[in-house]
N, C-alpha and C positions, 0 to 999 in steps of 0.2 A: 033146208037145214036152219034149225035155230041157233042163233049165235049165244052162249052165255053172257051175260054182264058180267066183266070182271067184279071180284069181292072188294069191298072197300076195308081198308084196315081201321081198327078201333079210333085212332087219331083223325083221319080222313073223316070217319063218322061223326065225331064229335066237332070236327071243325066245319063241317056242313050245317050241322044244328046251330052251331055258334054264329054263322055266316052274318046273320042281320047284326050282331054286335060287332063282329069282325070288320065288318063293312062300313060300319058307321063314320062318317069323315072324320071325326077328331081320334079315332083310333088307327082309322085306315092310314091316316098323315104320319102318324108315329110309325106304323108298320112299314109304311113307304121310305121313311127316312132311315129307319134302322137298316133296311134293305140295301138303301144307298149307302150309309155308312159302312155295312160289311163289305160290299162289293169295292169300294174305296180302300178299305184297309188290305183288302187280297192284292190289288194293284199296287198300292204301296209296300207291302210285305215281298212281291216279287221284285222291288225294287231295292230291297234290303234295308227298309226302315222299320223298327218296331214300334208300335204305338197300340192305344186303345181309345175307345170312343164311349158315347153316350148320345142316344138319340133323344128328340123331342119331337112334337108336331111340326115344328117352324123349321128343322134342319138337324144338325148333329154338332157335337165339338169333338175333334180327336187331340189326345194328348200323347206329345212324342216331339222330339227335336226334328222337324223335318223343314227343308225349304218350302215356302209359302207357294212358290210357282209349281212344286212337285205336287202338293196337295191339291192346287187348283187343277192341275193337267188330270190328276188321279180322278177327281170327281167327273169331270169331264168325260174321261173315258169309261167311268163306271156309268154314268148316265147311259151314254152310246150304245154300251154293251147290254144294260139291263133292257134299255128299249127295242135292241134287235133280237131281245130273246133269251139271253144269258142268265135264267134265271137263278141257277144255281149259285151264282155270285153272292146273292141276298144271306145266303148261310155260311157261317163261318164257325170252326170248330174251337175258337176262343172266345166263344160268345159267353154273355152271363148266364144266358139260358142254359148252357151246359153245366156250368157250374151249379146252378141253382136246382137242377135235376139230380145231379149227383148228390148234392147235400140232402135234399130231401129224400132221395131214398135210403143212403146211406144212414140218416137220422132214424127213421122209420125202422129199418133194420135193427140197428143196435137197440131202440128203444122195444121193440119185439124180442130181440133175442135175450135181453137182460132183464126183461118183465118178469116176475114172478117171486117167488120166497127166497129170502135170504142168499147169502155170498156164495155157497156151496153150490147151491142149483145153479147162480148163473156162472161160475166157474166151469160146471159139466157142461153147460151149452155154448161156452166159448168156442170150440172147435167149429162147430155146426154154426154160430154166428159169423166167425172169421171166411169161412167158405162163404157165407152170404154176402159179406162185404166184397168179398172178390167178384162175386157175380154182378153186384151193383157197379162196379168199376170197369167191367165188360159191357153192361147194358146201358148205362147212363148216358154214355156219349152217342150212340144211336138215337137214344130216346130223346136226349136236347137237339140234335141235329133236326131231329123231325117235329120236334115242337117249334124251333124255329120256323121250319117250312110251312106248317100249317097255322101258326097262332101268333109269334112274335114279330115275325118279318113279312114282307111283300115283295116278291120280286117282279111283279107287274106294277111297274111306277107310275104307269098311266102319263099324264103331260107335265109330271114333275120337272122343276128346271131349278138351275142355281142361279141365286140372287147375288150371294157375295161370300168371299173367302177373307176373315179376317184375323190376323195373327196377335197373341198376345203372349208377353212373358211375365211371369207372377213370380213372387219370390215367397217362399214357402216359409212361414213364421218361425219355426224352431230352428230348423235346419239351415236356413239362408239359402237353400239350395234354388236354382232355378228351375221353373217349369214352364215348358211351352206349349200353348195350346193354340189352335185355330178351331174358329167358330164359322159352320157353314151355315148358312140361312139359304133355306129353298122355297119355293111356292108352286102349288099346282097352277098350270099354265092357262 
């Protein structure tokens, strides 16, 4: 009896076609650090810290008032768990990818919904446009999570390792408020 191959979802197919680009060393290092950033944030969120991050090819930055030893232990735990196969930690519901997916879909629906002639016509389409905007809110988060999974993060971090964790406190110019950030430097082993 022949076993049917599972069908691939459209994003999986697109990711497979884009694999040569997604596997380019410069892009892959950003995707791996982005995955490690998310895994670290998951761990720190469970420890009741709220923060955000920004990744690059050489590591990532975390914004939030967290003790440095907590950041360092969370990065080490995240590295260990990702290397042990917990790839789901590389995807986070508060990622900017989700916000971008929501913004793009909402803007597109609004543009299409209100395009046309005159205000009267736009007002007549308002209820349908509103329903479509609610659908965008329902479907954009799963879309954003899948965009992370296939394009913007990488749960297989290879031999990525922690090089350093450095704490900085910056003073914001207009408010004088203090901003704590940690620079996490990584390297492929």
